[in-house]
KOLMI-177076 format. One line per 8 residues: number of its first residue (from 1); their letters; for each residue x, y, z of C-alpha. Coordinates in Angstrom, 1 decimal. Each point is the difference from the previous one (the first is absolute). Layout:
BEGIN
NUM) a) X,Y,Z | ...
% end
This chain:
BEGIN
1) mavvgasr) 249.5,266.6,-58.8 | 1.0,-1.3,-3.4 | 3.1,-2.1,-0.5 | 0.8,0.1,-3.7 | 2.2,-2.9,-0.8 | -1.3,-2.2,2.8 | 1.4,-3.5,-0.4 | -0.7,-3.5,1.2
9) rpgaigrq) 3.7,-1.0,-0.5 | 1.8,-0.6,3.3 | 2.8,2.5,0.5 | -1.5,2.6,-2.4 | -0.2,3.6,1.3 | -3.6,0.3,-1.3 | -0.9,-3.0,2.2 | 1.8,1.3,3.1
17) vvanlies) -1.7,3.4,-0.2 | -3.4,-1.6,-0.1 | 0.9,-2.4,2.9 | 1.3,2.9,2.1 | -3.2,2.0,-0.5 | -2.1,-3.0,1.1 | 2.3,-0.9,3.0 | 0.2,3.6,1.2
25) gfegpvyp) -3.7,0.1,0.3 | -0.7,2.8,-2.5 | -3.4,1.3,0.7 | -1.1,0.6,-3.6 | -0.5,-2.2,-3.0 | 3.0,-1.3,-1.9 | -0.2,-0.4,-3.8 | 2.6,-2.3,-1.6
33) vnartavv) 0.5,1.0,-3.7 | 1.5,-2.5,-2.4 | -1.4,-0.8,-3.5 | 1.8,-3.3,-0.2 | -1.4,-1.8,3.1 | -3.4,-0.2,1.5 | 0.8,-0.3,3.8 | 2.8,1.2,2.3
41) lsmptyas) 0.0,-1.2,3.6 | -3.6,-1.2,-0.3 | -1.1,3.4,-1.3 | -1.5,0.6,-3.5 | 2.1,2.2,-2.2 | -0.8,2.8,-2.4 | 1.4,0.3,-3.5 | 0.5,3.8,0.4
49) vldipgpv) -0.4,2.7,2.6 | -2.8,1.3,-2.2 | -2.0,-3.2,0.7 | 0.0,0.5,3.8 | -3.6,0.8,1.0 | 0.7,2.2,3.0 | 2.2,3.1,0.5 | 3.8,-0.5,0.5
57) dlavlcvp) 1.9,2.3,2.3 | 3.5,-1.5,-0.6 | 1.5,-2.3,-2.6 | 3.2,-1.9,0.5 | 1.8,-0.7,-3.4 | 2.1,-3.1,-0.2 | -0.1,-0.4,-3.8 | 3.1,0.1,-2.3
65) atevvava) 1.4,3.4,-0.6 | -1.1,0.1,-3.6 | -3.7,-0.4,1.1 | 0.0,2.6,2.9 | -0.8,3.0,-2.1 | -3.0,-1.6,-1.6 | -1.3,-1.3,3.4 | 0.5,3.4,1.5
73) recgekgv) -2.1,1.5,-2.7 | -2.8,-2.5,0.7 | 0.3,0.9,3.7 | -0.5,3.7,-0.8 | -3.1,-0.8,-2.1 | -1.3,-2.1,2.9 | 0.4,2.9,2.4 | 2.7,-1.6,2.2
81) gglvvita) 1.3,2.4,2.6 | 3.6,-1.2,0.2 | 2.5,-2.5,-1.3 | 2.7,-2.0,1.7 | 2.3,-1.1,-2.8 | 2.1,-3.0,1.2 | 1.5,-0.6,-3.5 | 3.6,0.9,-0.7
89) gfkeigge) 1.4,1.0,-3.4 | -0.5,3.8,0.0 | 2.3,3.0,0.6 | 2.5,-2.1,2.0 | 1.0,-1.7,-3.3 | 0.1,3.2,-2.1 | -0.9,0.3,-3.7 | -3.3,-1.7,-0.8
97) gadredel) -0.7,-0.5,3.7 | 0.3,3.7,0.7 | -2.4,0.8,-2.9 | -2.4,-2.6,1.4 | 0.0,1.7,3.4 | -0.6,3.4,-1.5 | -3.0,-1.4,-1.8 | -1.3,-1.7,3.1
105) laiarqyg) 0.2,3.3,1.9 | -1.8,1.9,-2.8 | -2.9,-2.5,0.1 | -0.2,0.3,3.8 | -0.2,3.8,-0.2 | -2.6,-0.2,-2.8 | -2.3,-2.1,2.2 | 0.9,1.5,3.4
113) mrivgpnc) 1.5,-3.1,1.4 | 3.0,-0.2,2.4 | 2.8,-2.5,-0.5 | 2.2,-1.8,2.5 | 3.0,-1.4,-1.8 | 0.7,-1.4,-2.6 | 2.6,-2.6,1.0 | -1.2,-0.2,3.6
121) mgvintee) -1.1,-2.6,2.6 | -3.4,1.5,0.8 | -1.8,1.7,2.9 | -1.2,-1.1,3.4 | -2.6,1.5,2.4 | -0.6,-1.9,3.2 | -2.7,2.4,1.4 | -3.2,-1.6,1.2
129) gvrldasf) -2.7,0.4,-2.6 | 2.5,-0.1,-2.8 | 2.6,-2.8,0.6 | 1.5,0.2,-3.4 | 3.1,-1.9,-1.1 | 0.3,0.8,-3.7 | 3.6,-1.3,-0.2 | 1.9,-3.2,-0.7
137) aatrtppg) 1.7,0.1,3.4 | 0.5,-3.3,1.8 | -0.1,1.7,3.5 | -3.3,0.5,1.8 | 0.5,3.3,1.8 | -1.8,0.6,3.2 | -1.9,3.3,0.4 | 1.8,2.9,1.7
145) avamvsqs) 0.9,3.7,-0.1 | 2.9,0.0,-2.6 | -0.3,1.0,-3.6 | 2.7,-1.0,-2.5 | 1.1,1.0,-3.5 | 2.5,-2.1,-1.9 | 1.4,1.0,-3.4 | 1.2,-3.6,-0.4
153) galgeail) -2.4,-2.8,-0.4 | 2.5,-2.6,0.8 | 1.0,1.7,3.2 | -3.6,0.6,0.9 | -0.5,-3.6,0.8 | 3.1,0.0,2.3 | -1.2,3.2,1.7 | -3.4,-1.4,0.8
161) adattagl) 1.5,-3.2,1.3 | 2.6,1.7,2.2 | -2.6,2.5,1.3 | -2.2,-2.8,1.1 | 2.9,-1.7,1.7 | 0.9,3.2,1.8 | -3.5,0.2,1.4 | -1.1,2.9,-2.2
169) gvsmfasv) -3.6,-0.1,-1.2 | -0.7,1.6,-3.4 | -2.9,2.3,-0.7 | 0.8,0.5,-3.7 | 2.7,-1.0,-2.5 | 0.7,1.1,-3.5 | 2.6,-1.2,-2.5 | 0.2,3.0,-2.4
177) gnradvta) 2.5,-1.5,-2.6 | 0.6,2.4,-2.8 | -2.2,2.8,1.6 | -1.6,0.8,-3.4 | -2.8,1.8,1.9 | -0.3,-0.7,3.8 | 3.2,1.0,1.9 | 1.3,-0.1,3.5
185) adlleywe) -1.0,3.6,0.4 | -3.6,-0.8,-1.0 | -0.2,-2.8,2.6 | 1.5,2.3,2.7 | -2.7,2.5,-0.8 | -2.7,-2.6,0.3 | 1.3,-1.6,3.2 | 0.2,3.4,1.6
193) hvdsvrvi) -3.8,-0.3,0.5 | -0.3,-3.7,0.8 | -0.4,-0.4,3.8 | 1.2,-3.6,0.1 | 3.4,1.0,-1.5 | 2.3,1.3,2.7 | 3.5,-0.7,-1.5 | 1.0,0.0,-3.7
201) llyveslg) 2.8,-2.1,-1.4 | 1.6,0.5,-3.4 | 2.4,-1.9,-2.2 | 1.1,2.1,-3.0 | 2.7,-0.3,-2.6 | -0.5,3.5,-1.4 | -2.2,3.0,0.7 | -0.4,1.3,-3.6
209) npakfvev) -1.1,3.6,0.2 | 0.0,0.6,3.7 | -2.1,3.2,0.1 | -3.3,-1.6,1.0 | 1.7,-2.5,2.3 | 1.7,2.9,1.9 | -3.3,1.9,0.2 | -2.0,-3.0,1.3
217) arrvsrhk) 2.6,-1.6,2.2 | 0.8,3.2,1.9 | -3.7,0.3,0.9 | -0.7,-3.6,0.7 | 3.1,-0.6,2.1 | -1.2,2.5,2.5 | -2.8,-2.3,0.9 | 1.1,-3.5,-0.9
225) pilavksg) 3.6,-1.3,0.0 | 1.3,-0.9,-3.4 | 2.9,-2.5,-0.2 | 2.0,-0.7,-3.2 | 2.5,-2.4,-1.4 | 1.4,1.3,-3.2 | 2.4,-2.0,-2.1 | 2.7,1.5,-2.2
233) rsaagaaa) 2.8,1.4,2.2 | 2.7,-0.1,-2.7 | 2.7,2.6,0.0 | 0.7,-0.3,-3.7 | -0.2,3.3,-1.7 | 1.5,2.1,2.8 | 3.5,-0.4,-1.6 | -1.1,2.0,-3.0
241) agshtgsv) -1.0,3.1,2.0 | 1.7,3.2,-0.9 | 0.0,1.5,3.5 | 0.4,-1.0,3.6 | -3.7,0.4,0.5 | -0.8,-2.3,-2.9 | 2.4,-2.6,1.3 | -1.3,-0.2,3.5
249) agadvaad) -3.6,0.3,-1.1 | 0.1,-3.2,-2.0 | -1.4,-3.4,0.8 | -3.2,0.0,2.0 | 0.3,3.4,1.7 | -2.9,1.6,-1.8 | -2.5,-2.7,0.7 | 1.1,-0.2,3.6
257) tlfrqcgv) -0.3,3.7,0.4 | -3.4,0.1,-1.6 | -1.4,-2.7,2.4 | 1.4,1.8,3.0 | -1.5,3.3,-1.0 | -3.4,-1.7,-0.6 | 0.1,-1.6,3.4 | 0.3,-3.5,-1.5
265) lrvtsfrq) 2.1,-2.3,2.2 | 2.4,-1.8,-2.3 | 1.4,-3.4,1.1 | 2.5,-2.2,-1.7 | -1.7,-3.4,0.4 | -3.5,-1.5,0.5 | 1.1,-1.4,3.4 | 0.5,3.6,1.1
273) mfalaaal) -3.2,1.1,-1.6 | -2.2,-2.6,1.8 | 1.7,0.6,3.3 | -0.5,3.8,-0.3 | -3.6,-0.5,-1.2 | -0.8,-2.1,3.1 | 1.5,2.7,2.3 | -1.9,2.8,-1.7
281) lhqpvprg) -3.3,-2.0,0.3 | 0.3,-0.8,3.6 | 2.3,2.5,1.7 | -0.3,3.8,0.4 | 2.4,2.3,-1.8 | 2.6,1.3,2.5 | 0.1,3.7,0.9 | 3.7,0.1,-0.7
289) griavvtn) 3.2,-2.0,-0.3 | 1.0,-0.6,3.7 | 0.2,-3.7,0.5 | 0.4,-2.2,3.1 | 1.3,-3.6,-0.2 | -0.9,-2.6,2.6 | 1.8,-3.3,-0.2 | 1.0,-3.1,2.0
297) aggpgila) 3.3,-0.5,-1.9 | 2.9,2.4,-0.4 | 1.0,-1.0,-3.5 | -3.3,0.4,-1.8 | -0.5,3.3,2.0 | 3.3,1.3,-1.4 | -1.0,-1.1,-3.6 | -3.3,1.8,0.4
305) tdaldayg) 1.6,3.1,1.3 | 2.6,0.1,-2.8 | -2.7,-0.5,-2.6 | -2.3,2.7,1.4 | 2.8,2.4,0.2 | 1.1,-0.7,-3.6 | -3.5,0.8,-1.1 | 0.2,3.4,1.6
313) leivklap) -2.2,-0.8,3.0 | 0.7,1.2,3.5 | 0.8,-2.5,2.8 | -1.7,2.3,2.5 | 1.2,0.6,3.6 | -2.7,-1.2,2.4 | -1.6,2.4,2.4 | 1.2,-0.2,3.6
321) ktrtrlqr) -3.5,-1.1,1.2 | 0.2,-2.9,-2.5 | 3.4,-1.1,1.3 | -1.3,0.1,3.6 | -2.9,-2.2,-1.0 | 2.3,-2.4,-1.7 | 2.3,-0.1,3.0 | -2.8,-1.2,2.2
329) alppeasl) -1.1,-2.7,-2.4 | 3.3,-1.4,-1.3 | 2.9,-1.9,1.6 | 3.3,1.8,0.6 | 1.7,-1.6,-3.0 | -2.5,1.5,-2.4 | 0.6,3.2,-2.0 | -2.2,3.0,0.8
337) hnpvdlia) 1.2,1.9,-3.0 | -1.1,-0.2,-3.6 | 0.3,-2.7,-1.3 | -1.6,-1.5,3.1 | 1.5,-3.5,0.6 | -2.2,-2.1,2.2 | 2.7,-2.8,-0.2 | -0.7,-3.6,-0.9
345) sadadryr) -2.0,-1.0,3.0 | -2.8,2.5,-0.9 | -3.4,-1.6,0.2 | -3.4,1.3,-0.9 | -0.4,2.0,3.2 | 3.3,1.8,-0.5 | -0.9,0.8,-3.6 | -3.4,1.3,1.1
353) kalravir) 1.4,2.3,2.6 | 2.8,1.3,-2.2 | -2.2,0.7,-3.0 | -2.6,1.7,2.1 | 2.6,2.4,1.2 | 1.7,0.6,-3.4 | -3.2,0.4,-2.0 | -1.1,2.8,2.3
361) dpnvdall) 3.3,1.9,-0.3 | -0.8,3.5,-1.5 | 3.4,-0.1,-1.9 | -0.9,-3.2,-1.8 | -1.9,0.0,-3.3 | 0.3,-3.7,-0.9 | 1.2,-3.3,1.4 | 2.0,-2.9,-1.4
369) vlfvspim) -0.3,-3.1,2.2 | 2.4,-2.9,-0.4 | -0.5,-3.4,1.5 | 2.4,-3.0,-0.2 | -1.7,-2.7,1.9 | 2.2,-2.2,2.3 | -1.3,-3.5,0.6 | -1.2,0.9,3.5
377) idavqvae) -2.2,3.0,-1.1 | -3.5,-0.5,-1.6 | 0.0,2.1,-3.2 | -3.8,0.0,-0.1 | -0.3,1.6,3.4 | 2.6,2.7,-1.0 | -2.1,0.6,-3.2 | -3.0,0.5,2.2
385) aiveaavr) 1.9,2.6,2.0 | 1.0,1.8,-3.2 | -3.6,0.0,-1.3 | -1.1,1.5,3.3 | 2.4,2.9,-0.5 | -0.6,0.4,-3.7 | -3.8,-0.3,0.1 | -1.4,0.5,3.4
393) eaaddpaa) 2.4,2.6,1.4 | -0.2,2.0,-3.2 | -3.8,-0.1,0.2 | -0.3,0.8,3.7 | 2.8,2.5,0.7 | 0.3,3.3,-1.9 | 3.8,0.0,0.7 | 0.3,-3.3,-1.9
401) agkpllvc) -2.3,0.8,-2.9 | 1.2,0.6,-3.6 | 3.3,-1.9,0.5 | 0.6,-2.9,-2.4 | 1.6,-3.2,1.4 | 1.9,-2.4,-2.2 | 1.3,-3.4,1.2 | 3.1,-2.0,-1.0
409) lmgrqrgr) -0.7,-3.6,1.0 | 3.1,-2.1,-0.1 | -1.0,-2.8,2.3 | -0.9,-3.6,-0.7 | -1.7,-1.0,3.2 | -3.7,0.2,-1.0 | 1.1,2.6,-2.5 | -2.6,-0.8,-2.6
417) ealellrd) -2.8,0.3,2.5 | 1.4,3.3,1.3 | 0.3,1.3,-3.6 | -3.6,-0.8,-0.8 | -1.2,1.6,3.3 | 1.9,3.2,-0.8 | -1.2,0.1,-3.6 | -3.6,-0.8,0.9
425) ngvpvfry) 0.1,3.1,2.3 | 1.4,2.3,-2.7 | 3.6,0.0,1.2 | 2.5,-0.2,-2.9 | 2.6,-2.7,0.5 | 3.5,-0.3,-1.6 | 2.7,-2.6,0.0 | 3.0,2.3,0.1
433) pedaartm) 0.6,3.5,1.6 | 1.1,1.5,-3.3 | -3.4,-0.7,-1.6 | -1.9,1.5,2.9 | 2.2,3.1,-0.1 | -0.6,0.4,-3.7 | -3.7,-0.1,0.5 | 0.3,2.5,2.9
441) rslvarsr) 1.8,2.4,-2.3 | -2.9,-0.1,-2.4 | -2.5,0.6,2.7 | 1.9,3.1,1.1 | 0.3,1.1,-3.7 | -3.7,-0.1,-0.3 | -0.4,1.9,3.2 | 2.3,2.7,-1.3
449) mlareavp) -1.8,0.1,-3.3 | -3.4,0.5,1.7 | 1.4,2.8,2.2 | 1.6,1.9,-2.9 | -2.0,2.9,-1.4 | 0.7,1.6,-3.3 | 1.7,3.4,0.2 | -1.0,2.6,-2.7
457) lpklrvrr) 2.8,1.3,-2.3 | 1.4,3.4,0.7 | -0.4,2.7,-2.7 | 3.3,0.3,-2.0 | 0.9,3.0,-2.0 | 1.8,-1.0,-3.3 | 0.7,1.6,-3.4 | -1.5,-2.7,-2.2
465) ndaqrvld) 0.3,1.9,-3.2 | 3.7,0.5,0.4 | 0.5,-3.7,0.3 | -2.4,-0.9,-2.7 | 1.7,2.1,-2.6 | 3.2,-2.0,0.6 | -1.6,-3.4,0.0 | -2.1,0.7,-3.1
473) aapagwld) 3.1,0.8,-2.0 | 2.1,-2.9,1.3 | 0.3,-3.3,-1.9 | -0.4,-3.4,1.6 | 2.9,-1.2,2.1 | 2.0,1.5,2.9 | -0.5,3.8,0.3 | 3.1,2.1,-0.2
481) gpsvetvl) 1.4,1.6,3.2 | -1.2,3.6,-0.5 | -3.5,-1.2,-0.9 | -0.1,-2.2,3.2 | 1.0,3.0,2.1 | -2.7,2.2,-1.6 | -2.7,-2.6,0.5 | 0.9,-0.7,3.7
489) caygipla) 0.4,3.6,0.9 | -3.4,0.8,-1.5 | -1.5,-2.5,2.5 | 1.8,1.4,3.0 | 2.7,-2.6,0.3 | 3.2,1.9,0.8 | 3.3,-0.9,-1.8 | 3.5,0.9,0.8
497) rtrrvsdp) 1.4,2.9,-2.0 | 1.8,-1.3,-3.2 | 2.1,1.2,-2.9 | 0.6,-2.0,-3.2 | 3.2,0.3,-1.9 | 1.9,-1.8,-2.8 | 3.7,0.0,1.0 | 2.2,0.2,3.1
505) geavaaah) 0.7,3.7,-0.3 | -3.7,0.9,0.0 | -0.4,-2.4,3.0 | 2.4,2.0,2.1 | -1.8,3.2,-0.8 | -3.4,-1.5,0.8 | 1.4,-1.3,3.3 | 1.2,3.4,1.0
513) algypvvl) -3.4,1.4,-0.8 | -1.8,-2.6,2.2 | 2.5,0.2,2.9 | 2.0,-2.9,1.4 | -0.2,-2.8,0.8 | -1.7,-1.3,-3.1 | -1.0,-3.3,-1.6 | 0.9,-0.9,-3.6
521) kaeapklv) -2.1,-2.4,-2.1 | 0.0,-1.3,-3.6 | -3.3,0.0,-1.8 | -1.1,-1.7,-3.3 | -3.3,-1.4,-1.3 | 1.0,-3.6,0.5 | 2.1,0.4,3.2 | -2.5,-1.3,2.5
529) hktelrav) 1.8,-1.2,3.1 | 2.8,2.5,0.5 | 1.7,-1.6,3.0 | 0.9,-3.3,-1.7 | 2.0,2.0,-2.6 | 1.6,2.4,2.6 | -1.9,2.8,-1.7 | -0.5,1.9,3.3
537) vtglrngd) 2.8,1.8,1.9 | -0.8,1.6,3.3 | 1.7,2.3,2.4 | 2.0,2.1,-2.5 | 1.4,3.0,1.9 | 2.0,2.0,-2.5 | 0.5,0.6,-3.7 | 2.9,-2.4,-0.4
545) evydaaed) -2.1,-2.9,1.3 | -2.9,1.0,-2.2 | 2.2,0.2,-3.1 | 1.7,-3.4,0.6 | -3.3,-1.7,0.7 | -1.7,1.5,-3.1 | 2.9,-1.0,-2.2 | -0.2,-3.6,1.3
553) lcrrlrkr) -3.7,-0.3,-0.7 | 0.3,1.4,-3.5 | 2.9,-2.4,-0.8 | -1.8,-3.1,1.3 | -3.6,0.6,-1.1 | -0.2,2.4,-3.0 | 0.7,-2.7,-2.6 | -2.4,-2.4,1.6
561) fkgltlll) -2.9,2.3,0.5 | -1.1,2.4,-2.7 | -1.2,3.4,1.1 | 2.0,-0.1,3.3 | -0.1,3.2,2.1 | 1.4,0.9,3.3 | -2.2,1.2,2.9 | 1.2,2.0,3.0
569) qerapghr) -2.2,-0.1,3.0 | 0.0,1.7,3.4 | 0.4,-2.4,2.9 | -3.3,-0.6,1.7 | 0.2,0.9,3.7 | -2.3,-2.8,1.2 | 1.1,-3.2,1.9 | -2.4,-2.8,-1.1
577) elllgmtr) -0.6,-1.4,-3.4 | -3.3,-1.3,-1.4 | -1.3,-1.6,-3.1 | -3.3,1.4,-1.3 | -1.4,-1.7,-3.1 | -2.9,-1.2,-2.1 | -0.2,-2.7,-2.6 | -3.2,-0.4,-2.0
585) dprygplf) -1.1,-3.7,0.3 | -1.8,-1.1,-3.2 | -2.7,-1.8,2.1 | -0.4,2.2,3.1 | 1.0,3.5,-1.0 | 2.5,2.3,1.8 | 2.0,-1.8,2.7 | 1.7,2.5,2.4
593) avglggtq) 3.2,-0.9,1.9 | 1.9,1.5,2.9 | 3.2,-1.4,1.5 | 3.3,0.8,1.4 | 1.8,1.3,-3.0 | 3.4,0.0,-1.6 | 1.8,-2.8,-1.9 | -0.9,-2.7,2.6
601) vevmrdva) -3.8,0.0,-0.6 | 0.0,-3.1,-2.2 | 2.1,-1.9,2.5 | -1.8,1.0,3.2 | -3.4,0.1,-1.7 | -1.4,2.0,3.0 | -2.8,1.5,-2.1 | -3.7,0.6,0.7
609) friapldg) -2.6,0.1,-2.8 | -3.5,1.2,-0.6 | -2.3,0.0,-3.0 | -1.7,3.2,-1.1 | -1.9,1.7,1.2 | 1.9,0.9,3.2 | -2.0,1.8,2.7 | 1.5,2.5,2.4
617) adpaemlg) 1.1,-2.7,2.5 | 1.7,-2.4,-2.4 | 3.4,1.7,-0.4 | 0.6,0.3,3.8 | -1.0,-3.7,0.4 | 2.3,-1.0,-2.8 | 3.0,1.8,1.6 | -0.9,-1.4,3.4
625) slkgapll) -0.1,-3.5,-1.3 | 3.6,0.0,-1.1 | 2.4,-2.2,2.0 | 2.3,3.0,-0.1 | -2.7,2.4,1.2 | 1.9,0.6,3.3 | 2.9,1.5,-2.1 | -2.3,2.8,-1.0
633) gawrgdpp) -0.4,1.1,3.6 | 2.6,1.6,2.3 | 3.0,-2.4,0.0 | 3.6,0.2,1.3 | 0.0,3.8,0.4 | -1.8,0.6,-3.4 | -3.3,1.8,0.1 | -3.1,-1.7,-1.3
641) advelaae) -0.6,0.2,-3.8 | -3.0,1.9,-1.4 | -2.3,-3.0,-0.6 | -3.0,2.3,-0.4 | 1.6,1.6,-3.0 | 0.9,-3.5,-1.5 | -3.7,-0.9,0.4 | -1.0,3.1,-1.8
649) mllrmqql) 2.4,-0.8,-2.8 | -1.7,-3.3,-0.6 | -3.4,1.8,-0.3 | 1.5,2.5,-2.4 | 1.4,-2.9,-2.1 | -3.5,-1.5,0.0 | -1.5,3.2,-1.3 | 2.6,0.1,-2.8
657) vadapriq) -0.7,-3.6,-1.0 | -3.8,0.6,0.0 | 0.5,3.1,-2.2 | 2.4,-1.6,-2.4 | -1.1,-3.5,-1.0 | 2.9,-0.4,-2.4 | 2.4,-0.3,3.0 | 0.9,-3.7,0.2
665) eieinpfi) 2.6,0.3,2.7 | 1.4,2.7,2.3 | 2.7,-0.2,2.5 | 1.7,2.4,2.4 | 3.0,-1.7,1.5 | 1.3,1.3,2.2 | -2.3,2.6,1.5 | 2.2,1.4,2.8
673) laapgers) -2.0,0.8,3.0 | 1.2,2.7,2.4 | -1.4,0.8,3.5 | -3.5,1.6,0.1 | 0.2,3.6,-1.2 | 3.3,-0.4,-1.9 | 0.5,-0.6,-3.7 | -0.8,-3.5,-1.2
681) lavdarih) 0.9,-0.6,-3.7 | -0.2,-2.6,-2.8 | 3.4,-0.5,-1.4 | -0.7,-2.6,-2.7 | -3.3,-0.6,-1.9 | -1.2,-1.9,-3.1 | -3.3,0.0,-1.9 | -0.9,-2.5,-2.7
689) lsedavep) -2.8,0.7,-2.4 | -2.0,-2.3,-2.1 | -1.2,0.7,-3.5 | -3.6,0.5,1.0 | -1.9,0.3,3.3 | 0.2,-3.3,1.9 | -3.2,-1.5,1.5 | -0.2,-3.4,1.8
697) qggrs) -0.7,-2.9,-2.3 | -3.6,-1.1,-0.2 | -1.2,-3.3,1.4 | -2.4,-1.7,2.4 | 0.6,0.5,3.7
% end
């Protein structure tokens, strides 16, 4: 190890790095490098890396930004394997700093060196035989099974301190800073094969080009849980969207969707991250989302039940055999139903018997145990009973195996001792029921992710050339109506029959040709949201109604919108409206959306998203995840809607977007679904083209 810029000045980063290397017990030699002082922390210094007599595997650079490039070149000539560049003043400041970072990266590539940073806090490895703390962190991290990445150096210190407080040992830590070379994706790929790493934690501010991250995270998350806190949830920019899809897909939707599709568990705070990491380290992943709650207090039990239900988990009905066992063990005042209320007088023996019964229940996938300790009950003894159920019962009884158990400990009577006993035995402990429920939700999410298998895409027959001729000839901007219809029909997306006319008289003739009732719409290049301008008139049943409505549209809108035309359309026979859309995110690529359609989509925001590529199961999962999904089934005398056809429409849209990279945005709203076997039709659609093919912006992941 070489520390270039090692210092004897108290408080200097170069001094702290050297001190951390010594105090962490680094197994190899440490070479301080400083041409202006002879000794640092009782160790002789070297004027240059080139003066060091032995080989150097890693150099930590703490010199001023203006000296980094020259020092990096010397490291390359020395044969150094890698650099940790602590120094700031690079791409994060732009201009000269960005040029300096490009030059640094070019030197590293010339000499085959890897770079962590610049503008970072350093790296840590607590493994026996290495024991490397090449950082300026003030926290001494105990060894453990967690690996961490922090994009922020300042937050890295807080993350290490809070992880230690939460009882999480750290195997490896890296502050990646500007990610000039080594990225989070690189570290995931490395930790995939490190046996001591069992859980991976990420703090990221941006993902850059996500392609490699997606590829690596999807693979690694199948074997090791990945938890992420990502900052930057601003909704700014959604207001400028030209379609419903663009509006509801603003803010942080793309990043959230990407994490979910990669199997990364996103949390909103470090407190949640550490609690979930502890649960994943010490508890099994549940087989499903059926939860039992055992409590000695009604209020906390209700709070826990409400929180679990709000997170989409099932408060399961206990099996008759379980209730019989509980009846034998509990007083008459206790509740034998889920949540199981043992009442305030419950002691360790009552908890032991109740938990033994509930954890064996075949209907139960996981347990949440609450304990509020009255003054007359020994919390430590209750904790021992919980440990017996969580550890010993799970190990000895196949019926209890594979069921995680979380505890909410709200008591004060020997509460600290009870908490330590539970944590020492791998039982996660929470202060409030809502926090425990949130962690349980994430455990179930991981279970469902691991159970999910990719479904191959069906073969879709399309007329690509017909669509391509239209798209190649079209300028950038919103595609005109006839062109939209040609493109969508070429890809097998059915549209309602239409006629375009220029005046009220022609509108009446077109309506007669289509057959009543009809819908009348105004169309123009800059007329985006028709409903706000009363540019759609439905349910027209005769020529007089059509004429009057057409005359009104022309009078109100023709002067305001150049190129206004009138569109007559058959009434779609279906009974449920959907939005189907895509907006091409500049960072992540095509982002597909499905939701309950019509004009209320931006208000209700009941929309599900996925980032390309969709597999064969994604569309059905998107539809099923909507809050309004029950409305797509049989309801109040209406037959179910053809959701299989809706799923196919999303896959056809994906094929179109893949074949036509100029498409920036596409929206079908509404797509009116009929019953299976009947005619489902798109009645309004828009396509926006860019000047050139759009690819995700480059960057480091």
